[in-house]
C-alpha positions as CSV (number, residue, x, y, z in Angstrom):
1,M,-43.1,-45.2,-74.9
2,R,-46.4,-46.9,-75.4
3,S,-47.2,-44.4,-78.1
4,L,-44.0,-45.2,-80.0
5,F,-44.6,-48.9,-79.6
6,W,-48.1,-48.8,-81.3
7,R,-46.9,-46.3,-83.9
8,I,-44.1,-48.6,-85.1
9,L,-46.3,-51.7,-84.9
10,A,-49.1,-50.0,-86.9
11,T,-46.7,-48.7,-89.5
12,F,-45.3,-52.2,-90.1
13,W,-48.7,-53.9,-90.2
14,L,-50.2,-51.3,-92.5
15,A,-47.3,-51.5,-94.9
16,I,-47.6,-55.3,-95.0
17,T,-51.4,-55.1,-95.6
18,L,-50.9,-52.4,-98.3
19,V,-48.4,-54.5,-100.2
20,A,-50.6,-57.6,-100.0
21,A,-53.7,-55.7,-101.2
22,L,-51.8,-54.0,-104.1
23,A,-50.3,-57.3,-105.2
24,M,-53.8,-58.8,-105.3
25,L,-55.3,-55.9,-107.2
26,L,-52.4,-55.8,-109.7
27,G,-52.8,-59.5,-110.2
28,R,-56.4,-59.1,-111.2
29,A,-56.1,-55.8,-113.1
30,L,-53.1,-56.6,-115.3
31,N,-53.5,-59.2,-118.0
32,Q,-56.8,-60.5,-116.7
33,D,-57.7,-62.6,-119.7
34,A,-54.2,-64.2,-119.7
35,W,-54.6,-64.9,-116.0
36,I,-57.9,-66.8,-116.5
37,I,-56.6,-68.7,-119.6
38,G,-53.5,-69.7,-117.8
39,R,-55.2,-70.9,-114.6
40,H,-58.7,-72.1,-115.4
41,P,-58.7,-76.0,-115.4
42,A,-60.9,-76.2,-118.5
43,I,-58.7,-73.9,-120.6
44,K,-55.0,-73.9,-119.4
45,N,-54.1,-77.2,-121.2
46,L,-56.9,-77.4,-123.7
47,A,-55.1,-75.8,-126.6
48,A,-52.1,-78.2,-126.5
49,D,-54.3,-81.3,-126.0
50,W,-56.7,-80.3,-128.8
51,A,-53.9,-79.6,-131.2
52,Q,-52.4,-83.1,-130.5
53,V,-55.7,-84.9,-130.9
54,Y,-56.5,-82.9,-134.1
55,E,-53.2,-83.6,-135.8
56,Q,-53.0,-87.3,-134.7
57,R,-56.7,-88.5,-134.8
58,G,-58.5,-86.0,-137.0
59,P,-61.3,-83.5,-136.7
60,A,-63.9,-85.9,-135.4
61,S,-61.9,-86.7,-132.3
62,A,-61.0,-83.1,-131.8
63,Q,-64.7,-82.2,-131.9
64,R,-65.5,-84.8,-129.3
65,L,-62.8,-83.4,-127.0
66,L,-64.4,-80.0,-127.1
67,E,-67.9,-81.5,-126.4
68,Q,-66.5,-83.4,-123.4
69,Q,-65.0,-80.2,-122.1
70,K,-68.3,-78.4,-122.5
71,Q,-70.2,-81.1,-120.8
72,R,-67.8,-81.1,-117.9
73,F,-67.1,-77.3,-117.4
74,H,-70.0,-75.7,-119.4
75,I,-67.5,-73.7,-121.5
76,D,-68.0,-73.2,-125.3
77,T,-65.0,-73.4,-127.6
78,Q,-64.4,-72.6,-131.2
79,V,-61.1,-73.2,-133.1
80,L,-60.1,-71.2,-136.2
81,S,-57.3,-71.6,-138.6
82,E,-54.8,-68.8,-139.5
83,N,-57.1,-67.5,-142.3
84,G,-60.0,-67.3,-139.9
85,H,-62.0,-70.4,-141.1
86,P,-63.4,-72.8,-138.5
87,L,-61.5,-76.1,-138.5
88,I,-64.4,-78.0,-136.7
89,P,-68.0,-77.1,-135.8
90,G,-67.1,-76.3,-132.2
91,T,-69.6,-76.1,-129.3
92,F,-71.0,-72.6,-129.8
93,P,-74.8,-72.5,-129.7
94,P,-76.4,-72.0,-133.2
95,R,-77.7,-68.5,-132.4
96,A,-74.8,-67.4,-130.2
97,A,-73.3,-65.1,-132.9
98,A,-76.6,-63.3,-133.5
99,L,-77.2,-62.9,-129.8
100,E,-73.7,-61.5,-129.3
101,A,-74.1,-59.0,-132.2
102,R,-77.5,-57.9,-130.9
103,R,-76.3,-57.4,-127.3
104,Q,-73.2,-55.5,-128.3
105,H,-75.4,-53.2,-130.5
106,R,-77.6,-52.4,-127.5
107,A,-74.6,-52.1,-125.2
108,E,-76.0,-54.9,-123.0
109,Q,-73.9,-57.3,-121.0
110,L,-73.5,-60.7,-122.5
111,P,-74.2,-63.8,-120.4
112,W,-70.7,-65.1,-120.9
113,R,-67.0,-63.9,-120.9
114,R,-65.3,-64.1,-124.3
115,L,-61.6,-65.0,-124.3
116,T,-59.2,-65.6,-127.2
117,S,-55.8,-67.2,-127.4
118,E,-53.4,-68.4,-130.0
119,Y,-51.5,-71.7,-129.9
120,T,-48.7,-72.8,-132.3
121,S,-48.2,-76.6,-132.5
122,P,-44.6,-77.6,-132.0
123,T,-44.9,-80.6,-134.4
124,S,-46.6,-79.0,-137.4
125,D,-45.9,-75.2,-136.7
126,E,-49.6,-74.6,-137.4
127,T,-51.1,-71.7,-135.5
128,Y,-54.7,-72.1,-134.1
129,L,-57.0,-69.4,-132.7
130,F,-59.1,-70.5,-129.8
131,I,-62.2,-68.6,-128.8
132,Y,-63.7,-69.4,-125.4
133,R,-67.1,-68.4,-124.0
134,I,-67.4,-68.9,-120.2
135,P,-70.8,-68.2,-118.6
136,H,-70.6,-65.6,-115.8
137,P,-71.9,-67.9,-113.1
138,E,-69.3,-70.5,-113.9
139,L,-66.6,-67.8,-114.0
140,D,-67.7,-66.3,-110.7
141,E,-67.7,-69.7,-109.0
142,W,-64.2,-70.4,-110.3
143,H,-63.0,-67.0,-109.1
144,R,-64.3,-67.8,-105.6
145,D,-62.6,-71.2,-105.5
146,S,-59.3,-70.0,-107.1
147,L,-59.0,-67.0,-104.7
148,L,-59.6,-69.0,-101.6
149,W,-56.1,-70.4,-101.4
150,P,-54.3,-67.1,-102.2
151,L,-56.4,-65.3,-99.6
152,S,-55.6,-68.0,-97.0
153,A,-51.9,-67.7,-97.9
154,I,-52.1,-63.9,-97.6
155,G,-53.8,-64.3,-94.3
156,I,-51.2,-66.7,-92.9
157,A,-48.4,-64.4,-94.3
158,L,-50.0,-61.4,-92.6
159,I,-50.1,-63.3,-89.3
160,V,-46.5,-64.4,-89.6
161,L,-45.3,-60.9,-90.7
162,S,-47.3,-59.3,-87.9
163,G,-45.5,-61.5,-85.4
164,F,-42.1,-60.5,-86.9
165,S,-43.2,-56.9,-86.8
166,L,-44.2,-57.3,-83.1
167,L,-40.8,-58.8,-82.3
168,L,-39.0,-56.0,-84.2
169,T,-41.0,-53.4,-82.5
170,L,-40.3,-54.8,-79.1
171,S,-36.6,-55.1,-79.9
172,I,-36.6,-51.3,-80.5
173,T,-38.9,-50.1,-77.8
174,R,-37.8,-52.3,-74.9
175,P,-34.1,-51.1,-75.0
176,L,-35.4,-47.5,-75.2
177,D,-37.5,-48.2,-72.2
178,R,-34.5,-49.5,-70.3
179,L,-32.5,-46.4,-71.3
180,R,-35.3,-44.2,-70.1
181,G,-35.2,-46.0,-66.8
182,A,-31.5,-45.6,-66.6
183,V,-31.8,-41.9,-67.3
184,H,-34.3,-41.6,-64.5
185,D,-32.1,-43.5,-62.1
186,L,-29.1,-41.3,-63.1
187,G,-31.1,-38.2,-62.3
188,Q,-32.1,-39.7,-58.9
189,T,-28.4,-40.7,-58.2
190,S,-29.5,-44.3,-57.9
191,Y,-28.0,-45.5,-61.2
192,Q,-26.3,-48.9,-61.4
193,Q,-24.0,-49.7,-64.3
194,T,-25.2,-53.3,-64.3
195,S,-28.7,-52.2,-65.2
196,L,-27.6,-51.8,-68.9
197,A,-25.0,-54.5,-69.0
198,R,-27.2,-56.9,-71.0
199,L,-28.2,-54.2,-73.4
200,A,-24.6,-53.1,-73.9
201,R,-23.7,-56.5,-75.2
202,R,-25.9,-56.0,-78.2
203,R,-24.0,-55.5,-81.5
204,D,-26.1,-52.7,-82.9
205,E,-26.7,-49.0,-82.5
206,L,-28.7,-49.5,-79.3
207,G,-25.9,-51.6,-77.8
208,L,-23.4,-48.8,-78.7
209,L,-25.8,-46.3,-77.2
210,A,-26.0,-48.3,-73.9
211,S,-22.2,-48.6,-73.8
212,D,-21.8,-44.9,-74.2
213,F,-24.4,-44.3,-71.6
214,N,-22.7,-46.6,-69.2
215,R,-19.4,-44.7,-69.7
216,M,-21.2,-41.4,-69.2
217,G,-22.9,-42.7,-66.1
218,A,-19.6,-43.9,-64.7
219,R,-18.0,-40.6,-65.5
220,L,-20.8,-38.6,-63.9
221,Q,-20.8,-40.8,-60.8
222,S,-17.0,-40.5,-60.5
223,L,-17.2,-36.7,-60.8
224,I,-20.0,-36.5,-58.3
225,G,-18.1,-38.8,-55.9
226,S,-14.9,-36.8,-56.3
227,Q,-16.8,-33.5,-55.8
228,R,-18.4,-34.8,-52.6
229,Q,-15.0,-36.0,-51.4
230,L,-13.4,-32.7,-52.3
231,L,-16.1,-30.9,-50.4
232,R,-15.5,-33.0,-47.3
233,D,-11.8,-32.5,-47.6
234,V,-12.1,-28.8,-48.2
235,S,-14.3,-28.4,-45.2
236,H,-11.8,-30.3,-43.1
237,E,-8.8,-28.4,-44.3
238,L,-10.4,-25.0,-43.9
239,R,-11.2,-25.7,-40.2
240,S,-7.5,-25.7,-39.2
241,P,-6.5,-22.2,-40.5
242,L,-9.9,-20.8,-39.3
243,A,-9.4,-22.3,-35.9
244,R,-5.9,-20.8,-35.7
245,L,-7.2,-17.4,-36.8
246,R,-9.8,-17.5,-34.0
247,I,-7.3,-18.4,-31.4
248,A,-4.9,-15.7,-32.6
249,L,-7.8,-13.1,-32.6
250,A,-8.8,-14.2,-29.1
251,L,-5.2,-13.8,-27.9
252,A,-5.0,-10.4,-29.6
253,E,-8.1,-9.2,-27.7
254,R,-6.6,-9.9,-24.3
255,A,-3.0,-9.0,-25.2
256,T,-1.1,-5.8,-24.5
257,P,0.0,-3.6,-27.3
258,E,3.5,-5.0,-27.2
259,E,2.2,-8.6,-27.3
260,R,-0.1,-7.8,-30.2
261,Q,2.9,-6.8,-32.3
262,S,4.0,-10.4,-32.2
263,I,0.5,-11.7,-32.9
264,W,-0.1,-9.7,-36.1
265,P,2.6,-11.6,-38.2
266,R,0.9,-14.8,-37.1
267,L,-2.5,-13.6,-38.2
268,E,-1.0,-12.5,-41.5
269,Q,0.6,-15.8,-42.0
270,E,-2.6,-17.7,-41.4
271,C,-4.5,-15.4,-43.8
272,D,-1.8,-16.1,-46.4
273,R,-2.2,-19.9,-45.9
274,L,-5.9,-19.7,-46.1
275,E,-5.7,-17.6,-49.3
276,T,-3.2,-20.1,-50.8
277,L,-5.5,-23.0,-49.9
278,I,-8.5,-21.4,-51.5
279,A,-6.5,-20.5,-54.6
280,E,-5.4,-24.2,-55.0
281,I,-9.0,-25.4,-54.5
282,L,-10.2,-23.1,-57.2
283,E,-7.4,-24.2,-59.5
284,L,-8.4,-27.8,-59.0
285,A,-12.1,-27.1,-59.6
286,R,-11.3,-25.1,-62.8
287,L,-9.7,-28.2,-64.3
288,D,-13.2,-29.8,-64.6
289,A,-14.5,-26.9,-66.8
290,E,-14.5,-27.1,-70.6
291,P,-11.1,-26.0,-71.7
292,G,-11.9,-25.3,-75.3
293,A,-10.2,-26.6,-78.4
294,P,-6.6,-27.9,-78.0
295,V,-3.7,-26.0,-79.6
296,R,-0.1,-26.6,-80.4
297,I,2.1,-26.4,-77.3
298,D,5.7,-25.1,-77.5
299,L,7.4,-27.1,-74.8
300,D,10.6,-25.0,-75.0
301,E,8.6,-21.9,-74.1
302,V,6.7,-23.6,-71.3
303,F,10.0,-24.9,-69.8
304,S,11.5,-21.5,-70.1
305,R,8.7,-19.9,-68.1
306,L,8.9,-22.6,-65.5
307,R,12.6,-22.0,-65.0
308,E,12.0,-18.2,-64.6
309,N,9.3,-18.8,-62.0
310,A,11.5,-21.2,-60.1
311,R,14.4,-18.7,-60.0
312,I,12.2,-16.3,-58.0
313,T,11.3,-18.8,-55.2
314,A,14.6,-20.8,-55.3
315,P,17.4,-18.7,-56.8
316,D,20.1,-21.1,-55.6
317,T,18.7,-24.2,-57.3
318,R,19.6,-25.1,-60.8
319,I,16.8,-26.4,-63.2
320,L,18.3,-28.6,-65.9
321,S,15.8,-28.9,-68.7
322,R,16.0,-31.2,-71.7
323,V,13.4,-31.0,-74.5
324,Q,13.7,-33.6,-77.3
325,P,13.6,-31.8,-80.6
326,G,10.8,-32.2,-83.1
327,I,8.0,-32.9,-80.6
328,E,4.5,-31.9,-81.9
329,F,1.9,-31.9,-79.2
330,Q,-1.7,-30.6,-79.1
331,G,-3.2,-29.7,-75.7
332,W,-4.0,-26.8,-73.4
333,P,-0.9,-24.8,-72.5
334,D,-2.2,-23.1,-69.3
335,M,-3.5,-26.4,-67.9
336,L,-0.2,-28.2,-68.7
337,E,1.9,-25.4,-67.3
338,R,0.0,-25.3,-64.0
339,A,0.5,-29.0,-63.7
340,L,4.2,-28.8,-64.3
341,D,4.5,-25.8,-62.0
342,N,2.9,-27.8,-59.2
343,L,5.3,-30.7,-59.8
344,L,8.3,-28.3,-59.9
345,R,7.2,-26.5,-56.7
346,N,6.7,-29.9,-55.0
347,A,10.2,-30.9,-56.1
348,L,11.7,-27.6,-54.8
349,R,10.2,-28.3,-51.3
350,F,12.0,-31.6,-50.9
351,N,15.2,-31.0,-52.9
352,P,18.3,-30.6,-50.7
353,P,20.4,-27.4,-51.0
354,G,23.1,-27.6,-53.7
355,S,21.3,-30.3,-55.7
356,D,19.8,-29.8,-59.2
357,I,16.3,-30.5,-60.4
358,E,15.8,-32.2,-63.8
359,L,13.0,-31.2,-66.1
360,N,12.7,-33.4,-69.2
361,A,10.4,-33.8,-72.2
362,R,10.9,-36.8,-74.4
363,L,8.9,-39.4,-76.5
364,D,8.5,-42.9,-75.2
365,A,6.6,-45.6,-77.1
366,G,4.5,-43.0,-79.0
367,Q,3.7,-41.0,-75.8
368,L,4.9,-37.7,-74.5
369,L,6.7,-38.1,-71.2
370,L,7.2,-34.9,-69.1
371,S,9.1,-35.6,-65.9
372,V,10.4,-33.6,-62.9
373,R,13.1,-35.2,-60.8
374,D,14.5,-34.0,-57.4
375,H,17.3,-35.4,-55.3
376,G,15.3,-35.5,-52.1
377,P,14.7,-38.4,-49.7
378,G,11.9,-39.9,-51.8
379,V,8.6,-41.4,-50.6
380,D,7.8,-44.7,-48.9
381,P,6.5,-47.0,-51.7
382,A,3.4,-47.8,-49.6
383,H,2.3,-44.1,-49.9
384,L,2.9,-43.7,-53.6
385,P,-0.6,-44.7,-54.8
386,H,-2.2,-42.1,-52.5
387,L,0.0,-39.1,-53.2
388,S,-2.3,-37.8,-56.0
389,Q,-5.4,-37.8,-53.8
390,P,-6.5,-34.3,-52.7
391,F,-5.2,-33.2,-49.3
392,Y,-3.2,-36.4,-48.8
393,R,0.1,-35.9,-47.0
394,A,2.5,-38.7,-46.4
395,P,3.2,-39.4,-42.7
396,G,6.2,-37.6,-41.4
397,Q,6.1,-34.9,-44.1
398,T,7.2,-31.6,-42.7
399,A,7.3,-29.5,-45.9
400,A,4.7,-26.8,-46.4
401,G,1.7,-27.5,-48.6
402,H,-1.9,-28.7,-48.6
403,G,-1.6,-31.8,-50.7
404,L,-3.3,-30.4,-53.7
405,G,-0.3,-29.9,-56.1
406,L,-0.2,-33.6,-57.2
407,A,-4.0,-33.8,-57.4
408,I,-4.0,-30.8,-59.8
409,A,-1.3,-32.5,-61.9
410,Q,-3.2,-35.7,-61.9
411,R,-6.4,-34.0,-63.1
412,A,-4.6,-32.1,-65.8
413,A,-3.0,-35.3,-67.1
414,E,-6.5,-37.0,-67.2
415,R,-7.9,-34.1,-69.2
416,H,-5.2,-34.7,-71.8
417,G,-6.0,-38.4,-71.8
418,G,-3.0,-39.4,-69.9
419,R,-1.9,-40.1,-66.3
420,L,0.4,-39.0,-63.5
421,C,3.2,-41.4,-62.7
422,L,5.0,-41.1,-59.3
423,D,8.0,-43.2,-58.3
424,N,11.3,-43.1,-56.5
425,H,14.3,-42.7,-58.8
426,P,16.7,-45.7,-58.8
427,E,19.7,-43.4,-58.2
428,G,18.0,-41.5,-55.4
429,G,15.4,-38.8,-55.3
430,F,11.8,-38.7,-56.5
431,T,10.3,-38.5,-60.0
432,A,6.9,-37.2,-61.0
433,S,6.0,-37.7,-64.7
434,L,3.0,-36.7,-66.9
435,Q,2.5,-39.5,-69.4
436,L,0.4,-38.1,-72.2
437,P,-0.8,-39.8,-75.5
438,L,0.9,-38.6,-78.6
439,A,0.3,-39.7,-82.2
440,G,2.3,-39.0,-85.3
441,A,5.2,-37.2,-83.6
442,A,8.3,-36.6,-85.7
443,Y,11.5,-36.3,-83.7
444,T,15.2,-37.1,-83.7
445,E,17.5,-38.6,-81.0
446,T,19.4,-35.4,-80.4
447,Q,18.7,-33.7,-77.1
448,K,19.3,-30.2,-75.9
449,Q,22.2,-29.5,-73.6
450,P,21.4,-28.7,-69.9
451,E,20.6,-25.1,-69.2
452,A,21.2,-23.3,-66.0
């Protein structure tokens, strides 16, 4: 993380320095003569002042103005008309032209900098050509003085921008460091969701990342906790059939051949119970695996298979199924059918003889509602919130089962983004419903007639 910090900070600082240096170099390289004429105190307003004096007071006053400028700034000036003739004597030395011609012929450097500019008077529309000769020592001294303030301003700007770069760098690296610590804590199972609460309140990409990480951490902790609880419950539930098997085997060892004939069915029954329990545990565990891409589910076909399976175990019980037409639902057929099959088998255990079981599929407030209703005694409302917990059995329950059917249905509903609703029916009996999210479903109010 430190490497990333310095890399980002150095990148910002070098970019700022590069821009400042390029701006300075371009300012001096492009239009250098114009830059000096427009900024040097002896030249920048001289053309306008001289034109005004020349037109209002005459050549003599204009000549005195140039001599005063030379005495003050050591700069020579010559003014020509549009046809190239001198308007006044100017302040050039008498042998300046000959020296300039000789130095240029020998390719030697002149002791001054020659600058030219044109000025058009706004009052007379006359155009004047100004020729300036600035000695190099004077020009170098002015350059040093004139660049002092820009350099100071650039230095201050660099300091301020470096501070902003530091803050920007810290705003990126500090959240990443917190995320790294959260990842480490999650790997050590010591993750606390409050550790990223402040970062999750940020309204940027890092805040979204922290929020997603919090949800992921909560989901992982929930899965780990449920797996641990399931492992404890499985260990507890497996002890009972194993203990009964050991007792039956011990009795069989000491029993006579006639007595053993009565013990073998008991052993076979305990083995069947153990096999059923292991199958339900594996079914519950498989719901946490990746199910693949969702597909369209034909609810009529699913209900038809559920009725056929129910006829095998309870041939005397009628299953009344109603599927609202036009329902379009995407999900995982095997997972949904296992969940409904568990709800249906649970209803068959408690449904009294001669009563029907209702299996319905309808749309309610934009959601798919799959319900299974029996006409049994129902459940004490105090136990309803706990029924979907693995291996939970309400007090006084005598029906066969291990308490995993509703847990499997609950897990299947959660994988579809919904929930399992359990309640006593107002007209008697018990209703278990899968409430699943559904968007854009087209349907009509016509319902199928009950089927036997």
